N, C-alpha and C positions, 0 to 999 in steps of 0.2 A: 316810412309808412309800410314799405314792402315787408318788413320783418314782423308786422302785425298780423299777417295772413300766411297760411300754410296750404300747400297742395294736399290732396287727399293721401298721397303716398307719404308725405312728410308727417301728416297727422297720424297715420297708421304707425309709423316708426316711433313717434313720440309716445303713443299709447301702448306700444309693444303688442299690437294686434295686426290682423291682416287688413288689406285695403277693402276687402269685402265687408269686414266687420264695421269699418268706418262708414261705408255706404249704407249699411243696415241701420247704424245709429242715426244717420241723416234721415233715412226713410221713416224711422220710428219717432222722429221729432226730438231725439236726444241731443242733436247737434245741428246747427243751421249752416247751410252752405250757400255760397254766392258764386255767380258766374264771373270769371276773370274778365276784366275790361280789355286785357291784352290778347286773350285767346278764349273765345266763347265756347270752345270745346272743353275747357278746363274749369273745374270748380275749386273754390277756396273756402277755408274756414278761418274764423278769427282765433288767433293764438290765445287771447284771454278766455274765450269761451271753452277752448280745448283744455286749458289748464284747470278750469272749474270742473269740467267733466272728468278729467283725470283724477282729481281729488275725490270725486264721488265713486269712481270705479276702483281706485286703489286706496283703501282705508289706511289710517295711520297705524303705527305699531300697537299691537294689542298684547295683553298678558297671556302667556301660554299656560294652559292647564298643567300643573306640576305632574299629575298622574299620567296624562298623555305624553308629556315630555319624557318621563321615566320609561314608559312603555316603548316609545320610539327608540330610545337609547338602548334598551335591552334587545330590540330586534335588529337595529341597524348600526349600533355603536354611537359614540359621542360625535357631535359635530365639531370639526377642528376649529381652534381659535382663529378668529379673523375671517371666517367664512361669511361672505355677504349675506344679509338676511333679505328675504323676499316676502312682502306682505300683500301682494296683489292677487288677482284671480289665479286659480290653480293653472299651472302650465301643462299638466298632464291629466288625461282622463283615464280613470281606472275602470275597466269593464268588469261587471259582475257576471259570471258565467251563466248563472240561472236566469237572471234578468235579461241578459243579452239574447239568449236563445228565444225566449218568448216574445221579446220586443221585436226581434227580426221578423217573426211570423206575423206580428201585428202590422208591421209595415207592408208585408206582402199582401195581406188581406185588404189594406187600405189602397194599395196601388193597383191591384188587379182590375177593378171595375173602371178605373180611369184610363188604363192602358188601352182599352178598346178604342177610345176616341183620340188618345194621344200616344201613339206607338213609341215615342221617345221614352216614355216612362218605363218601358220594358227594361231599359238599362238598369234602373234603380230596383226594379222587381227582381231581376237576376242577381244583383249584388246582395239584396236583402235575403233572398232565398239561400244563397251560398253561405251567407253569414249565419243563418239559422242552422244549416247543416253543420257548420263548424262548431256552433254552440252545443248541439246535441251529440256530436262525436265526442266533444270534450266532456260532457256530462256522463256519457257512457263509459269513458275511460278513466275518469277522475276517481271513481269509487275505490280503486285498489290501493294506490298510494300516491297518486297525483303526478308522479314522475313520468308516467306514460304519456303525458301531454307534451313533453319536451322533445326536442330533436334528439337523435341517437347519442350524439356527443354529450349534450347537456344532461340527458337521462343517466348515462354512465357516470358522469361527474357527480351527479346528485347522490347516486347510490354510494359512491366512494366517500362523499362528504358525510353522509349519514353514518357509515361505518366508523369514520374517524370520530364523529361526535359521540358515538356509543363508547368508543375506546377512551376518549377524554372525559366522558361523563358530563359534558356541557356543550351548548350550541356554539357553532362557529359563526360569529356575527359578520366578520369581514369576508365577503365573498362576491364573486362576479354575478351579475343578474342572469337568470335562466331564460332560455329562448323557447317559446312554444312552437311546436312543430306545425308545418303547413297543412292545410286542410286535406289534401290528397293523401298524405301520410297518415293522418288521423283516421281517415276512412279505411285504409288498408289495415290499420291496427285493430279496428272493430271486427275485421274478418278473421283475425288471428285467434285460434282456439286457446293458445297459451296466455294471451293477454286478456281475454275475456273469461278466463276460468276462475272466477271468484264470486262469492255470494250466491252460489248456485246458478250462475249466469251461463249464457251460451253465446257464441260468436254470431255475427250477422251473416246470413247467406243470401245475397241479393239475387233477384231474378235477372234474367238477361236484360229486360226492359229497365229495371231499376239501375243496374250497373251502367247501361248506356246513357240513361238520363243524367246520372251524376257526372259522367265524363263530359257530356254535352254541356251541362250547366257550368262545369269548371272551365271548359274551353271558352264559352261565351263570357264568363266573368273575366278571364284573362284578356280576351279580345276587346271588351268594352271598357276596360280600365287601363289599357296601355295605349296611349295616344301617339299618333305619328302624323305624317303628312297625308292629306287626303281625307276622305270621308269613310265611315264604316257602315256597312249595311248587314242586317241579319234578317232572316225569315222568321216572322213572329207567329205564323199560323200553328206551328207545332209546340210553341212554348207553354200553353196551358197544360198540355199532356206531360211535358217535362216537369212542370211544377208538381203535378199530381203524383208522378212516379217518385220524385224526390221527397214529397210529403209522406209517401208510404214508408220510405226509409226512416224518416223522423219518427213516425208513429210506431214502427217496430222497435226502434231503440228505446222509446219512452215507455211503451206498454209491455214489451216482451223480452227485452235484453236481460232484465233482472238486475242490472247494475245502476239504474236510475230509480231512486226511492224517495220521491218528494213528499212533502207534507200534503195533507188533504187539500188545503186551499190552493197550493201550487199545482197539484195534480189536476184539479177541476179547471183552473185557469188555462193550463196548457192544453187540456182536451178541448176546451172551448175555442182556443185559437186554431188548433188543428182542424176542427170542424168548420170554422169560418173560412179558413184558407181553401179547404176542399170545396166548399159551397161556391166561393167566388171563382175559383179556377174552373169548376165544371160549368158555371154560367158562361164564362168567357169562351170556353171550348165549344159550347153550343152555338154561341153567336158566330164564331169563326166558321163553324161547320155550315151554318145557314148561309153565310156570305160566300161560301165556296173557296175558303182559303185552303189551298193545297199546293204542293210543290210541282 
């Protein structure tokens, strides 16, 4: 009888998902759990029900579109014979740079009013704002040739590969993946006149407050995402102003750098998000000022 039931950890392994995903499936009614009669702190799921759920989540083999298959082979080369096939949910999430930048701002706007009553949410506000900055740094640097988004080593390697491709007259399909540079380096690249000297553009020249705000946000992001023993505390009273200064960096890159040239619909959407974040941050700043938040 025991083999008819699985712990949540075993169920997660069987589905090839995290334990939190299994808990969410239970919460959403996709999977039923029972309290173990031997240990009331542990929950179990039926193996048969789990197998049925697995069949729904991981569909059977489907026919691959010949055109897409040919396109994939032209970009990445042929899949070696004998390579195991995977037909389940995607194991990787590919971020779209344009969408990522605006979505991150949307999260900031949604989190700010809640952070007043739940200061813990500042952690996610900081992470989302940092992500938005990374997205807009990438958009500002992407327009030249795209290689500027990479680490120095990978950028040099990319230029060498492009030169070799020109010499051969064809693309090199077998190559190592490129690594995107970290956000602090992308920020410094937007300040470099040589890197921002295209399309009639100009480098970003931050004010002292903007530069300090970015450094403070980067410090908080590192502090809040690297866990260790003990608790972590941050002063939240100054964070709305930090958000506003970092938003000014984003607005300059989007409106004045000359390297970001979106379509009209994308431009209007981004401007709306910038306005919304500014509105919410100013509101929180006023609340904190009235409540006497000061160091």
